[in-house]
C-alpha positions in Angstrom: -70.6 -63.8 -0.7 -71.6 -66.1 2.1 -74.9 -66.8 3.9 -75.1 -69.3 6.7 -77.4 -72.3 6.1 -78.1 -71.4 2.5 -76.8 -73.0 -0.7 -75.2 -70.4 -2.9 -76.3 -70.3 -6.6 -74.4 -68.7 -9.4 -75.8 -65.6 -11.1 -74.4 -63.5 -13.9 -74.6 -59.7 -13.5 -74.5 -57.5 -16.6 -73.3 -54.0 -15.7 -73.2 -50.7 -17.4 -69.8 -49.5 -18.5 -69.7 -46.2 -16.6 -68.6 -45.1 -13.2 -66.5 -48.3 -13.0 -65.1 -47.6 -9.6 -68.5 -47.0 -8.1 -70.0 -50.4 -9.1 -68.4 -52.8 -6.7 -69.2 -50.7 -3.6 -72.8 -50.2 -4.8 -73.3 -53.9 -5.4 -71.7 -54.8 -2.0 -73.8 -52.3 -0.2 -77.0 -53.5 -1.7 -76.3 -57.1 -1.1 -75.7 -56.2 2.6 -79.0 -54.3 2.6 -80.7 -57.4 1.2 -79.2 -59.6 4.0 -76.3 -61.0 2.0 -72.6 -60.4 2.2 -70.0 -59.8 -0.5 -66.9 -61.8 0.0 -63.5 -60.4 -0.8 -62.6 -63.8 -2.3 -65.3 -63.4 -4.9 -63.7 -63.3 -8.4 -64.8 -60.1 -10.0 -63.1 -58.4 -12.9 -63.6 -54.8 -11.9 -63.5 -53.4 -15.4 -65.6 -56.1 -17.1 -69.4 -55.7 -17.7 -69.8 -59.4 -16.7 -69.6 -60.5 -13.1 -70.4 -63.9 -11.7 -71.8 -63.7 -8.2 -72.8 -66.4 -5.7 -76.1 -65.4 -4.2 -78.2 -67.5 -1.7 -81.6 -67.0 -3.4 -83.4 -65.6 -6.4 -85.3 -63.4 -4.1 -82.1 -61.7 -3.0 -81.0 -61.3 -6.6 -84.4 -59.6 -7.4 -83.9 -57.4 -4.3 -80.5 -56.3 -5.6 -82.0 -55.3 -9.0 -84.8 -53.3 -7.4 -82.1 -50.8 -6.3 -79.0 -50.9 -8.5 -78.4 -48.2 -11.2 -75.0 -49.6 -12.0 -76.2 -53.0 -13.2 -78.5 -53.6 -16.2 -79.7 -57.2 -15.7 -79.1 -60.4 -13.7 -79.4 -64.0 -14.9 -79.4 -67.4 -13.3 -76.2 -68.8 -14.8 -76.6 -72.2 -16.5 -73.3 -72.3 -18.4 -70.0 -70.4 -18.8 -67.0 -71.1 -21.0 -64.1 -69.4 -22.8 -65.1 -71.1 -26.0 -68.3 -72.4 -27.6 -67.2 -75.9 -26.8 -66.6 -75.1 -23.1 -70.0 -73.3 -22.9 -71.8 -76.4 -24.3 -69.9 -78.7 -22.0 -70.8 -76.5 -19.0 -74.5 -76.5 -20.1 -74.6 -80.3 -20.4 -73.2 -80.6 -16.8 -75.9 -78.2 -15.4 -78.4 -80.2 -13.3 -81.4 -81.1 -15.5 -83.8 -80.8 -12.5 -82.9 -77.1 -12.2 -83.7 -76.6 -15.9 -87.0 -78.5 -16.3 -89.3 -76.1 -14.4 -88.6 -73.5 -17.2 -88.7 -75.9 -20.2 -92.2 -77.5 -19.8 -94.3 -78.2 -22.8 -97.0 -75.7 -21.8 -94.5 -72.9 -21.3 -93.3 -70.2 -23.8 -89.8 -68.9 -24.2 -87.4 -66.9 -26.3 -83.6 -66.7 -26.6 -81.9 -63.3 -26.8 -78.3 -62.7 -27.8 -76.2 -60.0 -26.2 -72.6 -59.2 -27.4 -70.2 -56.7 -25.8 -67.8 -54.8 -28.0 -69.0 -56.5 -31.2 -72.1 -56.6 -33.5 -73.4 -59.8 -35.0 -75.5 -60.2 -38.1 -78.9 -61.8 -37.8 -77.6 -64.9 -39.5 -74.8 -65.3 -37.0 -77.3 -64.9 -34.1 -79.6 -67.6 -35.5 -76.6 -69.9 -36.0 -75.7 -69.5 -32.3 -79.2 -70.1 -31.2 -79.6 -73.3 -33.3 -76.4 -74.6 -31.8 -78.3 -75.0 -28.5 -80.7 -77.6 -29.8 -79.2 -80.2 -27.4 -81.0 -78.3 -24.5 -84.3 -79.9 -23.6 -86.6 -77.1 -24.7 -90.2 -78.5 -24.8 -92.2 -75.2 -24.8 -93.2 -73.0 -27.6 -91.3 -70.0 -28.9 -93.0 -66.7 -28.2 -91.0 -63.6 -29.2 -93.4 -61.0 -28.0 -94.5 -62.1 -24.6 -92.7 -65.2 -23.4 -92.9 -66.7 -19.9 -89.1 -67.3 -19.8 -86.3 -65.4 -21.5 -82.9 -67.0 -22.0 -79.8 -65.1 -22.9 -76.6 -65.9 -24.7 -74.0 -63.3 -23.7 -70.6 -63.0 -25.3 -67.7 -60.9 -24.2 -65.3 -59.6 -26.8 -63.1 -57.6 -24.4 -63.0 -53.9 -23.6 -60.6 -52.7 -26.4 -62.7 -51.4 -29.4 -59.5 -51.2 -31.5 -58.6 -54.8 -30.9 -61.7 -56.9 -31.2 -61.0 -60.7 -31.4 -62.7 -63.0 -33.9 -64.1 -65.2 -31.1 -65.4 -64.1 -27.7 -63.2 -64.2 -24.6 -66.1 -65.5 -22.5 -69.5 -67.0 -23.3 -72.4 -67.2 -20.9 -75.9 -68.7 -21.0 -78.6 -68.1 -18.4 -82.2 -67.4 -17.5 -83.1 -63.8 -17.2 -84.3 -62.8 -13.7 -84.7 -59.1 -13.5 -83.5 -55.7 -14.8 -81.9 -53.0 -12.7 -83.1 -49.4 -12.3 -81.3 -47.7 -15.1 -84.5 -46.0 -16.2 -84.3 -43.8 -13.1 -81.4 -41.9 -14.7 -83.6 -40.6 -17.4 -86.9 -40.2 -15.4 -85.0 -38.2 -12.7 -82.8 -36.3 -15.2 -81.7 -32.8 -14.0 -82.6 -31.5 -17.5 -86.3 -32.1 -16.6 -86.1 -31.0 -13.0 -88.2 -28.0 -11.8 -85.5 -26.4 -9.6 -81.8 -26.7 -10.4 -78.5 -24.9 -9.7 -75.1 -24.7 -11.3 -73.8 -27.7 -9.2 -76.9 -29.9 -9.0 -75.8 -33.6 -8.7 -76.8 -35.7 -11.8 -79.4 -38.4 -11.2 -77.1 -41.4 -11.7 -74.6 -40.4 -9.1 -77.4 -39.3 -6.7 -78.8 -42.8 -6.8 -75.4 -44.4 -6.5 -74.7 -42.3 -3.4 -78.0 -43.3 -1.8 -77.2 -47.0 -2.5 -73.6 -46.6 -1.1 -75.3 -45.1 2.0 -77.7 -48.2 2.2 -80.7 -45.9 2.4 -83.9 -47.8 3.2 -87.6 -47.0 3.9 -88.3 -44.9 7.0 -84.6 -43.8 7.4 -83.9 -40.2 8.1 -81.3 -38.8 5.7 -79.5 -35.5 6.1 -77.6 -33.4 3.6 -75.5 -30.6 5.2 -74.8 -29.0 1.8 -78.2 -29.6 0.3 -78.2 -27.1 -2.5 -81.2 -27.8 -4.8 -81.9 -31.1 -3.1 -80.7 -33.6 -5.7 -79.4 -36.1 -3.0 -82.7 -35.7 -1.0 -84.6 -36.8 -4.1 -82.8 -40.1 -4.6 -83.1 -40.9 -0.9 -86.8 -40.1 -0.8 -87.3 -42.3 -3.9 -86.1 -45.2 -1.7 -88.6 -44.3 1.0 -86.4 -42.2 3.4 -87.5 -39.0 5.1 -85.1 -36.2 4.1 -83.8 -32.9 5.3 -80.9 -30.6 4.7 -79.1 -27.3 5.4 -77.2 -24.9 3.2 -75.3 -21.7 3.9 -76.9 -20.0 0.8 -80.2 -18.2 1.8 -81.1 -17.7 -1.9 -80.8 -21.4 -2.7 -82.8 -22.6 0.3 -85.6 -20.2 -0.5 -85.4 -20.5 -4.3 -84.5 -16.8 -4.9 -82.1 -14.9 -7.1 -80.9 -15.6 -10.6 -81.9 -18.8 -12.4 -79.4 -21.4 -13.6 -81.3 -22.3 -16.7 -80.4 -20.8 -20.1 -82.8 -18.1 -21.3 -84.3 -17.6 -17.8 -83.1 -14.6 -15.8 -84.8 -15.1 -12.4 -86.1 -18.1 -10.5 -89.8 -18.5 -10.5 -92.1 -18.3 -7.4 -92.3 -22.1 -6.9 -88.7 -23.0 -7.6 -87.5 -24.7 -4.4 -86.5 -28.0 -2.9 -90.0 -28.9 -1.8 -91.3 -28.3 -5.4 -88.6 -30.7 -6.7 -89.8 -33.5 -4.4 -93.4 -32.7 -5.3 -92.5 -33.1 -9.0 -91.7 -36.8 -8.4 -94.5 -37.5 -5.9 -92.1 -37.5 -3.0 -93.3 -34.5 -1.0 -94.5 -36.6 1.9 -90.9 -37.6 2.6 -89.7 -34.0 2.8 -89.0 -32.8 6.4 -87.4 -29.3 5.8 -84.3 -27.4 4.8 -82.7 -24.8 6.9 -80.3 -21.9 6.3 -77.2 -22.9 8.3 -73.4 -22.8 8.3 -72.3 -26.5 8.6 -69.0 -25.4 10.2 -71.1 -24.4 13.3 -72.9 -27.0 15.3 -76.7 -26.6 15.4 -78.0 -30.1 16.4 -78.5 -31.4 19.8 -76.3 -34.3 20.9 -77.6 -37.8 20.1 -78.4 -40.0 17.2 -80.5 -38.0 14.7 -79.9 -39.4 11.3 -79.6 -42.9 9.7 -77.4 -41.5 6.9 -75.6 -38.3 6.0 -75.2 -38.0 2.2 -73.7 -34.9 0.8 -71.6 -33.3 -2.0 -69.4 -30.8 -0.1 -68.5 -27.6 -1.8 -65.0 -27.5 -3.4 -65.3 -24.3 -5.3 -64.6 -25.4 -8.9 -67.7 -23.9 -10.4 -68.5 -21.2 -7.9 -67.8 -17.5 -8.3 -66.2 -17.4 -4.8 -63.4 -19.7 -5.8 -61.0 -17.0 -6.8 -59.5 -15.8 -3.5 -55.9 -15.1 -2.5 -53.1 -14.2 -4.8 -52.2 -15.9 -8.0 -49.1 -17.2 -6.3 -51.2 -18.9 -3.6 -53.5 -20.5 -6.2 -50.5 -22.0 -8.0 -49.2 -23.5 -4.8 -52.6 -25.0 -4.1 -52.9 -26.6 -7.5 -49.5 -28.2 -7.2 -50.7 -30.4 -4.3 -51.6 -34.0 -5.2 -54.0 -36.5 -3.8 -52.7 -39.1 -1.4 -54.7 -41.6 0.7 -53.3 -39.9 3.8 -55.7 -36.9 3.3 -58.9 -39.1 3.6 -60.8 -37.9 6.6 -60.5 -40.2 9.6 -62.3 -40.5 12.9 -62.3 -43.3 15.6 -66.1 -43.5 15.3 -66.1 -44.1 11.5 -64.9 -47.0 9.4 -63.9 -46.4 5.7 -66.0 -48.6 3.5 -65.1 -47.3 0.0 -63.1 -44.6 -1.8 -64.2 -44.2 -5.5 -62.7 -41.7 -8.0 -64.6 -40.0 -10.7 -62.4 -38.4 -13.4 -63.7 -35.0 -14.4 -61.0 -34.1 -16.9 -57.4 -35.1 -17.8 -56.1 -33.3 -14.7 -59.0 -33.2 -12.2 -61.2 -35.7 -10.4 -63.4 -36.0 -7.3 -63.9 -38.8 -4.8 -66.9 -40.5 -3.2 -66.0 -41.5 0.3 -68.3 -43.9 2.1 -67.9 -44.4 5.9 -69.9 -46.4 8.4 -70.4 -45.4 12.1 -68.9 -48.2 14.2 -69.2 -46.8 17.7 -71.0 -44.0 19.7 -69.2 -40.7 20.1 -67.6 -40.2 23.5 -65.9 -37.2 25.2 -62.4 -38.5 24.4 -63.3 -38.3 20.7 -64.1 -34.6 21.0 -60.9 -33.4 19.2 -60.4 -36.4 16.8 -61.2 -34.2 13.8 -58.1 -32.1 14.4 -55.4 -33.1 11.9 -51.7 -33.4 12.6 -49.0 -31.5 10.7 -49.0 -33.7 7.6 -52.6 -32.7 6.8 -52.2 -28.9 7.3 -51.4 -28.1 3.6 -55.0 -29.2 2.8 -56.7 -27.1 5.4 -57.5 -24.5 2.7 -60.2 -26.9 1.2 -62.3 -26.2 4.3 -62.3 -22.4 3.9 -65.6 -22.2 2.0 -67.3 -20.1 4.8 -64.7 -17.4 4.6 -64.8 -17.5 0.8 -68.5 -17.2 0.8 -68.8 -14.3 3.2 -65.9 -12.4 1.6 -68.1 -11.7 -1.4 -71.6 -11.7 0.0 -71.8 -7.9 0.5 -70.9 -7.2 -3.1 -73.4 -9.8 -4.3 -76.3 -8.3 -2.3 -75.5 -4.9 -3.6 -75.4 -6.1 -7.2 -78.8 -7.9 -6.9 -80.4 -4.8 -5.4 -79.1 -2.8 -8.3 -80.4 -5.4 -10.8 -83.8 -5.4 -9.1 -84.1 -1.6 -9.7 -83.7 -2.0 -13.4 
C-alpha cells in the first residue's frame, strides 16, 4: 500500500479462514474505497489468517473494518517474531513514544491471547502474559471494561494434523476494531422473509458488494435479481437498489414456496418486504420483469455498480434440456482463463473461485469500467471461435421458455385442488 505524503504504519489483520480466494480482493477494494491503495509488493500469505498491512492512518484501518466481512479484527502492530525471543526483541525496539499514550497510570487495560490451530491452558496463557512484564504498563488491569485491549496472537500453521510445539509466528498489538462478521448471522437467509431455491447467502452477498466498492448514494442494479439478496447487502451500505428478472412469479412473490412445510408463498413475500425486514425499504427503487438478453435501458450511464449471480442452471428444473449425449459433452468441458468475459470498456480486477463440491465450482468475476462505450465497441461481446463451445451457458432464456407452458398448466391444475 502507498499513500503520498503519509507515513505508513504497520497493522495486523486477523482474517476468518473461509472464502480464502475472496479475501484479498475484498481488502484491496475496501482500502481503495477508503482512499488507500493495496500494493502488489505487499507481503501477504494468502492462506494465512494473519496479514501485516502498511496503512497510512488508524482512521483508514477503522474504515476498512466498518465494511469487511472477511476480516475479524485489526491491530496496531507493536511486535512480531518467529520465536518468543524475536517477539520480545521486536517489542523492545518499538518506539516508546508510540506506546506511552496507551500505558498511562490513569488508564485501564487487559491482555488477550489468541492462538490459531492450537488451544492453550489457562496456566500457559498466564505465563505468556507475565513474560511481557518488561513493557511499561502503568495503568490498572480491568478485565470487564478496559480502555485499551492488547493481544498476543500466535500462529501454529494451517495443518491440524501437524501442529508444532512452538508457534511459527508471534504478534503483539493494540486492538483497533472488529470487522462486520456479525452481519452474516443477522442477515442470514434462514431468517429472511422471502427466499428462493438459489438465494445468495449473506456472507457472499456482502463480499460481492465490497468487491463492487458499493458506497452510500450509489445506484446498484442486479439483472438476475431473484429474491433480492444482493440488493439487500448493497442497500445495507447505503446504495439505492433495483433489479430485473425473467421470472414473473419471483418478482411478484407468487407460486410455490421454497421453505419446508410451506406450500405457497404468502401475500407479502416479495423483494420489497425483504428490504423492509432490515429497515432498508427507503433504498428500494423497484424490480421489473425483464429478459436480460434483450436491451431495455436507454443509452447512457445509469448505474454505479452491476452486481449479480447469473443463472447457471445447477439447481433449476429447466436445466435438463437436450439429449443425454449433449449433456455429457457439456460436462466434459473444463474451465480455462480464456473463457472469462472480455470487453474493451472493462478491466478485470479479480477472479475468485468458490469450490461447491469435489468436481464443481463457481467464480466471482469483478470488472471495472475504464472507458465510455463507443460505436466501435458495439460488437465486442461477440466471441471468436475458441469460445463457441461455451455458448450453451447463455441459453437460459430458451431453457426457461421451453418449459413455461407446462409449468403454467400445472400451477392452474394445482390451484383447482
